[in-house]
C-alpha positions as CSV (number, residue, x, y, z in Angstrom):
1,M,147.0,54.6,77.0
2,S,149.5,54.9,74.2
3,T,153.1,53.7,74.5
4,A,154.4,57.3,74.0
5,R,152.2,58.5,76.8
6,G,153.3,55.7,79.0
7,G,156.9,56.5,78.2
8,R,156.4,60.1,79.3
9,L,154.8,59.0,82.5
10,D,157.6,56.6,83.1
11,R,160.0,59.5,83.4
12,V,157.9,61.0,86.3
13,P,158.9,59.9,89.8
14,A,156.6,57.1,90.9
15,P,155.9,58.6,94.3
16,M,154.6,61.8,92.6
17,L,152.3,59.7,90.4
18,F,151.0,57.7,93.3
19,L,150.2,60.8,95.4
20,T,148.6,62.4,92.3
21,A,146.4,59.4,92.0
22,G,145.4,59.6,95.6
23,I,144.7,63.3,95.6
24,S,142.7,62.9,92.3
25,Q,140.5,60.4,94.1
26,Y,139.7,62.7,97.0
27,I,139.2,65.7,94.7
28,G,136.7,63.6,92.8
29,A,135.0,62.7,96.1
30,A,134.8,66.4,97.1
31,L,133.1,67.1,93.7
32,A,130.7,64.2,94.3
33,V,129.6,65.8,97.6
34,G,128.5,68.8,95.6
35,L,126.1,66.7,93.6
36,Y,124.3,65.4,96.7
37,T,121.8,68.3,96.7
38,V,120.3,67.0,93.4
39,I,121.3,63.4,93.1
40,P,121.3,60.8,96.0
41,A,124.8,59.7,97.1
42,T,124.1,56.1,96.1
43,S,123.3,57.2,92.5
44,V,126.3,59.5,92.3
45,A,128.5,56.5,93.3
46,W,126.8,54.4,90.6
47,A,127.4,57.1,88.0
48,R,131.0,57.4,89.0
49,G,131.4,53.7,88.5
50,A,129.7,53.6,85.2
51,V,131.8,56.5,83.8
52,G,135.0,54.8,85.1
53,A,134.0,51.5,83.6
54,L,133.3,53.1,80.2
55,V,136.7,54.9,80.2
56,L,138.5,51.8,81.3
57,L,136.8,49.7,78.6
58,V,138.1,52.1,76.0
59,L,141.6,52.2,77.4
60,V,142.0,48.5,78.3
61,R,139.7,46.7,75.8
62,P,139.2,43.6,78.0
63,W,137.1,41.8,75.3
64,R,140.4,41.0,73.6
65,L,141.1,38.5,76.3
66,R,139.6,35.0,76.5
67,W,137.3,34.7,79.6
68,T,136.1,31.5,81.1
69,R,132.8,31.3,83.0
70,R,134.7,30.9,86.2
71,Q,136.8,34.0,85.5
72,L,133.7,36.0,84.6
73,A,131.9,35.0,87.8
74,Q,134.9,35.9,89.9
75,T,135.4,39.2,88.0
76,G,131.7,40.0,88.4
77,L,131.9,39.4,92.2
78,F,135.0,41.6,92.3
79,G,133.1,44.4,90.5
80,V,130.0,44.0,92.8
81,V,132.2,44.3,95.9
82,L,134.1,47.2,94.5
83,L,131.1,49.2,93.4
84,G,129.3,48.3,96.7
85,M,132.3,49.7,98.5
86,N,132.1,52.9,96.5
87,I,128.4,53.3,97.2
88,L,128.9,52.9,101.0
89,F,131.8,55.3,100.9
90,Y,129.7,57.9,99.2
91,V,127.0,57.4,101.7
92,A,129.6,57.9,104.4
93,I,130.9,61.2,103.1
94,D,127.3,62.4,102.9
95,H,127.1,62.2,106.7
96,L,130.8,62.5,107.8
97,P,133.7,64.8,107.0
98,L,135.8,63.4,104.1
99,G,138.9,62.9,106.2
100,A,137.1,61.0,109.0
101,A,135.3,58.7,106.5
102,V,138.5,57.8,104.7
103,A,140.4,57.2,108.0
104,I,137.6,54.9,109.2
105,E,137.5,53.0,105.9
106,F,141.2,52.3,106.1
107,A,140.6,50.1,109.0
108,G,139.5,47.4,106.5
109,P,143.0,47.1,104.8
110,V,144.7,47.2,108.2
111,A,142.5,44.2,109.4
112,V,143.4,42.3,106.2
113,A,147.1,42.8,106.7
114,A,146.8,41.9,110.4
115,I,145.0,38.6,109.6
116,G,147.9,37.7,107.3
117,G,150.5,38.2,110.0
118,R,150.7,37.4,113.7
119,T,153.7,39.5,114.7
120,A,153.8,42.2,117.3
121,R,153.9,44.7,114.4
122,H,150.4,43.6,113.2
123,R,149.0,43.7,116.7
124,I,150.2,47.2,117.2
125,A,148.7,48.2,113.8
126,V,145.3,46.8,114.8
127,A,145.4,48.6,118.1
128,L,146.3,51.9,116.5
129,A,143.6,51.5,113.9
130,A,141.0,50.6,116.5
131,A,142.1,53.6,118.7
132,G,141.9,55.9,115.6
133,V,138.4,54.8,114.7
134,L,137.3,55.2,118.4
135,A,139.0,58.7,118.6
136,I,137.1,59.8,115.5
137,S,133.8,58.2,116.4
138,L,133.6,59.0,120.1
139,V,135.7,62.2,120.5
140,G,136.1,63.7,117.0
141,L,132.4,63.8,116.0
142,D,130.0,66.2,117.6
143,W,127.1,64.0,118.9
144,S,125.6,66.9,120.9
145,V,124.0,68.7,117.9
146,Q,120.3,68.1,117.8
147,G,119.3,65.5,115.2
148,A,122.9,64.6,114.5
149,T,122.9,61.2,116.2
150,A,121.1,59.3,113.4
151,E,123.1,61.1,110.7
152,L,126.5,60.3,112.3
153,A,125.5,56.7,113.1
154,L,124.6,56.1,109.5
155,G,127.8,57.7,108.3
156,L,129.9,55.6,110.7
157,A,128.1,52.4,109.7
158,A,128.6,53.2,106.0
159,A,132.3,53.9,106.5
160,L,132.8,50.7,108.4
161,G,130.8,48.8,105.8
162,A,133.0,50.3,103.1
163,G,136.1,49.2,105.0
164,V,134.7,45.6,105.2
165,L,134.1,45.6,101.5
166,W,137.5,47.1,100.9
167,A,139.0,44.1,102.8
168,G,137.0,41.8,100.5
169,Y,138.1,43.7,97.4
170,M,141.7,43.2,98.5
171,V,141.3,39.5,99.0
172,I,139.5,38.9,95.7
173,G,141.7,41.3,93.8
174,G,144.9,39.7,95.2
175,R,143.7,36.3,93.8
176,I,142.8,37.8,90.4
177,V,146.2,39.5,89.8
178,Q,148.0,36.3,90.4
179,R,146.2,34.7,87.4
180,R,145.4,37.5,84.9
181,S,145.4,41.2,84.2
182,G,144.2,43.2,87.2
183,V,143.3,46.2,85.0
184,A,141.3,44.1,82.5
185,S,139.4,42.5,85.4
186,L,138.8,46.0,86.9
187,A,137.3,47.2,83.6
188,M,135.2,44.1,83.1
189,G,134.1,43.9,86.8
190,L,133.1,47.5,87.0
191,T,131.1,47.2,83.8
192,M,129.2,44.1,85.0
193,A,128.6,45.7,88.4
194,S,127.4,49.0,86.9
195,L,124.8,47.0,84.8
196,L,123.7,45.0,87.8
197,Y,123.2,48.0,90.0
198,A,121.6,50.1,87.3
199,P,118.0,49.1,87.9
200,L,118.3,50.2,91.5
201,L,120.4,53.4,91.2
202,A,120.5,54.7,87.6
203,A,117.1,56.4,87.5
204,D,117.9,59.1,90.0
205,A,121.2,59.9,88.2
206,V,119.7,59.9,84.7
207,T,116.5,62.0,85.5
208,E,118.5,64.8,87.0
209,L,121.1,64.8,84.3
210,T,121.8,68.2,82.7
211,W,124.9,69.4,80.9
212,P,126.5,71.0,84.0
213,I,125.6,68.1,86.2
214,G,126.7,65.6,83.5
215,L,130.1,67.3,83.3
216,V,130.6,67.1,87.0
217,V,129.6,63.4,86.9
218,V,132.1,62.7,84.2
219,L,134.8,64.6,86.1
220,V,134.0,62.5,89.2
221,G,134.4,59.3,87.2
222,L,137.6,60.4,85.6
223,L,139.2,61.7,88.8
224,S,138.0,59.0,91.2
225,T,138.3,55.9,89.0
226,A,139.9,56.2,85.5
227,L,142.8,58.4,86.3
228,P,144.0,56.9,89.6
229,Y,143.8,53.4,88.4
230,T,145.6,54.1,85.2
231,L,148.4,55.8,87.2
232,D,148.4,52.9,89.7
233,Q,149.3,50.4,87.0
234,I,152.3,52.5,86.0
235,T,153.5,53.3,89.5
236,L,152.9,50.4,91.8
237,K,155.4,48.0,90.2
238,R,158.0,50.8,90.4
239,L,157.5,51.5,94.1
240,G,159.6,49.8,96.8
241,T,157.8,48.5,99.8
242,A,158.9,51.2,102.2
243,T,157.9,54.0,99.8
244,F,154.6,52.3,99.1
245,A,153.8,52.0,102.8
246,L,154.7,55.6,103.5
247,L,152.6,56.9,100.6
248,N,149.6,54.8,101.5
249,A,149.8,56.0,105.0
250,L,149.6,59.6,103.8
251,L,146.3,59.1,102.0
252,P,144.0,59.6,105.1
253,V,145.9,62.8,105.9
254,S,145.6,63.9,102.2
255,A,141.8,63.3,102.3
256,A,141.5,65.4,105.5
257,V,143.5,68.2,103.9
258,I,141.3,68.2,100.8
259,G,138.3,68.2,103.0
260,V,139.5,71.4,104.6
261,I,140.4,73.1,101.3
262,A,137.5,72.0,99.1
263,L,134.7,71.4,101.6
264,R,135.7,73.7,104.5
265,Q,135.6,70.8,106.9
266,I,137.8,71.8,109.7
267,P,138.7,68.6,111.7
268,T,138.5,68.5,115.5
269,W,141.4,67.4,117.6
270,G,139.8,64.0,117.9
271,E,139.6,63.6,114.1
272,V,143.2,64.7,113.8
273,A,144.4,62.3,116.4
274,G,142.3,59.4,115.0
275,T,143.5,60.1,111.4
276,L,147.1,60.1,112.5
277,A,146.7,56.9,114.4
278,V,145.1,55.2,111.4
279,S,147.8,56.5,109.1
280,A,150.4,55.0,111.5
281,A,148.6,51.7,111.4
282,V,148.5,51.7,107.6
283,W,152.3,52.2,107.5
284,I,153.1,49.6,110.1
285,S,150.8,47.0,108.6
286,A,152.0,47.4,105.0
287,P,153.1,44.1,103.4
288,R,156.9,43.5,103.1
289,K,156.6,42.6,99.4
290,R,155.9,44.8,96.4
291,P,152.3,45.9,96.2
292,G,149.8,44.6,93.7
293,L,146.2,45.8,93.2
294,Q,145.7,47.7,96.5
295,R,144.1,51.1,96.0
296,A,140.4,51.4,96.6
297,A,138.8,52.5,93.5
298,G,136.7,54.5,95.8
299,E,137.4,55.8,97.7
C-alpha cells in the first residue's frame, strides 16, 4: 500500500475501518457460500487463501526480509493453522447459518483470553461463551428436520474445530508479532500453507474455474483476507482497548445481520440469544492492553 493511500486511510476513524474490515470478511463469506454448488467448501477456502496470499505477497513483499529456518518453520506452522481454520470455517457455514457459525467459532478466542487470566471476569466470559454455544446448538438449530442431524453435527464440529485453530492462531501469532512483522509473516505463512494444501484441495477449484466463478473467487480472497488484514494493520494500533473490545464483540452480530441480508438466514430466538451471549463474552474477555494480531483471517 502506498504512503499516500495510507495517509488517506489514516484520516478515516479507526472504528470505521475496523468495522469495514469485519463486514468485508463476512460479505466475502456470504459470496463463498454461493460457490458451494459448483466447488466444495474446502476448495473454496483454499482458493480464498491462495488469492489472499498472492495479493499480500505483492503488497508486503516479504522476501525483502531475512528469514532463518526457525522463523520459516514457525511461519509455516502459523499459515497451516490459519488456512486450516479457514477450511473448517467454510465447512461450518456450508452446514450452519453464518451468524451461528461465527458465534460458535468465537468461543476459541474467549477460551484463550480466559486461560491467560483467572479473575471473575474471565470465568464469567467462559460461562457466557459456553451458554451461547449451547443456546445456538441445542435450542437455536432445528434438529427435527429429517436428515438434518448429520448436517448440523458436522457444521457444529467444524465451527468448534475452527475455534480451536483460531485459539492456536492467536497464540502463534502473538509470539510472531513480538519478534518480527506480523503482516510479512501472514503473507509468507499463507503462501506456504496454500502450496502445502494445494495437492489436496486445488484440483476441485481449478477444474471448475470459469471467468464468472474466477471473479467471485478473487472477490472472496480480496474481501475475506487481503482487504481486512490490510485495514487491520492500519487500525489496530490506533484503537484503545475499550473500543477494540466493543468492536470485536460486534462481529458475531454483524455476521448474523449479513446472513439475514445476503443469505436470507433468519435466526431463531435461540441463535439470537446465543450470539448475544458470545458477543458479551468477547467484550468481557478482551485483553486490557492494546491489541496485536487478533482478527481471524477467516473467518
